[in-house]
C-alpha positions in Angstrom: -14.1 90.4 -73.3 -11.0 90.3 -71.1 -9.4 87.1 -69.8 -9.5 87.3 -66.0 -8.1 83.8 -65.5 -4.9 85.2 -64.0 -6.6 87.7 -61.7 -6.5 87.0 -58.0 -9.9 86.3 -56.5 -10.6 87.9 -53.2 -10.5 84.6 -51.4 -7.0 84.0 -52.8 -5.9 87.4 -51.7 -7.0 86.8 -48.1 -6.6 83.1 -47.5 -3.6 81.8 -49.4 -0.9 83.0 -47.0 1.9 81.4 -45.2 1.6 80.8 -41.4 4.1 83.5 -40.6 2.2 86.0 -42.6 -1.1 84.9 -41.1 0.3 85.4 -37.6 1.6 88.8 -38.5 -1.8 89.9 -39.9 -3.5 88.5 -36.8 -1.2 90.5 -34.6 -2.0 93.6 -36.6 -5.7 92.9 -36.2 -5.2 92.5 -32.5 -3.3 95.7 -32.2 -5.9 97.6 -34.2 -8.7 96.2 -32.1 -7.0 96.8 -28.8 -5.9 100.4 -29.6 -9.2 101.4 -31.2 -7.3 102.5 -34.4 -10.2 101.3 -36.6 -12.5 103.9 -35.0 -10.3 106.7 -33.5 -13.3 109.0 -32.7 -15.2 106.5 -30.6 -14.5 105.3 -27.1 -12.3 102.2 -27.0 -13.9 99.7 -24.6 -10.5 98.1 -23.9 -9.7 101.2 -21.8 -12.2 99.6 -19.4 -11.8 95.9 -20.1 -8.0 95.6 -19.6 -7.7 97.4 -16.3 -10.8 95.6 -14.9 -9.4 92.2 -16.1 -6.0 92.9 -14.5 -7.7 93.9 -11.3 -9.8 90.8 -11.2 -6.8 88.5 -11.8 -4.7 90.3 -9.2 -7.5 90.0 -6.7 -7.8 86.3 -7.4 -4.1 85.8 -7.0 -4.0 88.0 -3.9 -6.7 86.0 -2.1 -4.9 82.8 -3.0 -7.3 81.2 -5.5 -6.3 77.8 -6.9 -5.3 77.4 -10.6 -8.7 76.3 -11.8 -10.7 79.3 -10.5 -7.9 81.6 -11.9 -8.2 79.8 -15.2 -12.0 80.4 -15.2 -11.4 84.1 -14.6 -8.9 84.2 -17.4 -11.4 82.4 -19.7 -14.2 84.9 -18.9 -11.9 87.9 -19.3 -10.6 86.5 -22.6 -14.2 85.8 -23.9 -15.3 89.3 -23.1 -12.3 90.7 -25.0 -12.9 88.4 -28.0 -16.6 89.5 -28.1 -15.4 93.1 -28.1 -13.0 92.4 -30.9 -15.7 90.8 -33.0 -18.0 93.7 -32.3 -15.3 96.2 -33.3 -14.6 94.2 -36.5 -18.3 94.3 -37.4 -18.4 98.1 -36.8 -15.4 98.5 -39.0 -16.9 96.4 -41.7 -20.2 98.3 -41.5 -18.4 101.6 -42.0 -16.7 100.2 -45.1 -20.0 98.9 -46.5 -22.1 102.1 -46.2 -21.9 105.6 -44.8 -25.7 105.9 -45.0 -28.1 104.9 -42.2 -29.3 101.3 -42.9 -31.6 99.6 -40.5 -30.2 96.1 -41.2 -26.6 97.3 -40.5 -27.9 99.1 -37.3 -29.6 95.9 -36.2 -26.4 93.9 -36.8 -24.3 96.4 -34.8 -26.8 96.5 -32.0 -27.0 92.7 -31.8 -23.2 92.5 -31.7 -23.1 95.1 -29.0 -25.8 93.2 -27.1 -23.6 90.0 -27.3 -20.7 91.9 -25.7 -23.0 93.2 -22.9 -24.4 89.7 -22.3 -20.9 88.2 -22.1 -19.8 91.0 -19.8 -22.7 90.3 -17.5 -22.0 86.6 -17.6 -18.3 87.1 -16.8 -19.3 89.5 -14.0 -21.5 86.8 -12.4 -18.8 84.2 -12.7 -16.2 86.6 -11.3 -18.5 87.5 -8.4 -19.1 83.9 -7.5 -15.4 82.9 -7.8 -14.1 86.0 -5.9 -17.0 86.7 -3.7 -17.2 83.5 -1.7 -13.5 83.4 -0.6 -13.5 87.2 0.1 -16.6 86.8 2.3 -15.0 83.9 4.1 -11.8 86.0 4.7 -13.7 88.8 6.3 -16.2 86.7 8.3 -15.0 85.7 11.8 
């Protein structure tokens, strides 16, 4: 029997880091998620999310929205992107766990994808309400 008392446990390998290292790792994760590097053969949803988010913010600024409605738009855009990153991380983890078809893994991935869709719909409704009313008022005599 070997003495494993000096072996690093997985939780030590992933959690006992200095703040600078944690920030560096977080930035790496953000870069991987935003560029789609974890799944190069699939469509990266950020190709859609980022330009749409920028267009929404520029529209809000362009029509002269106050800081609070702009903040709500930023919050909605950020929440959709966070949901997408969590979905991507689950997809990456699923690929690491098994290469075979597994109904539980498929269900988890579908649920995560559904969460992104729900957040996107919710953000779209909030965006339509925040942007729509002032835009209609601008074009109505």
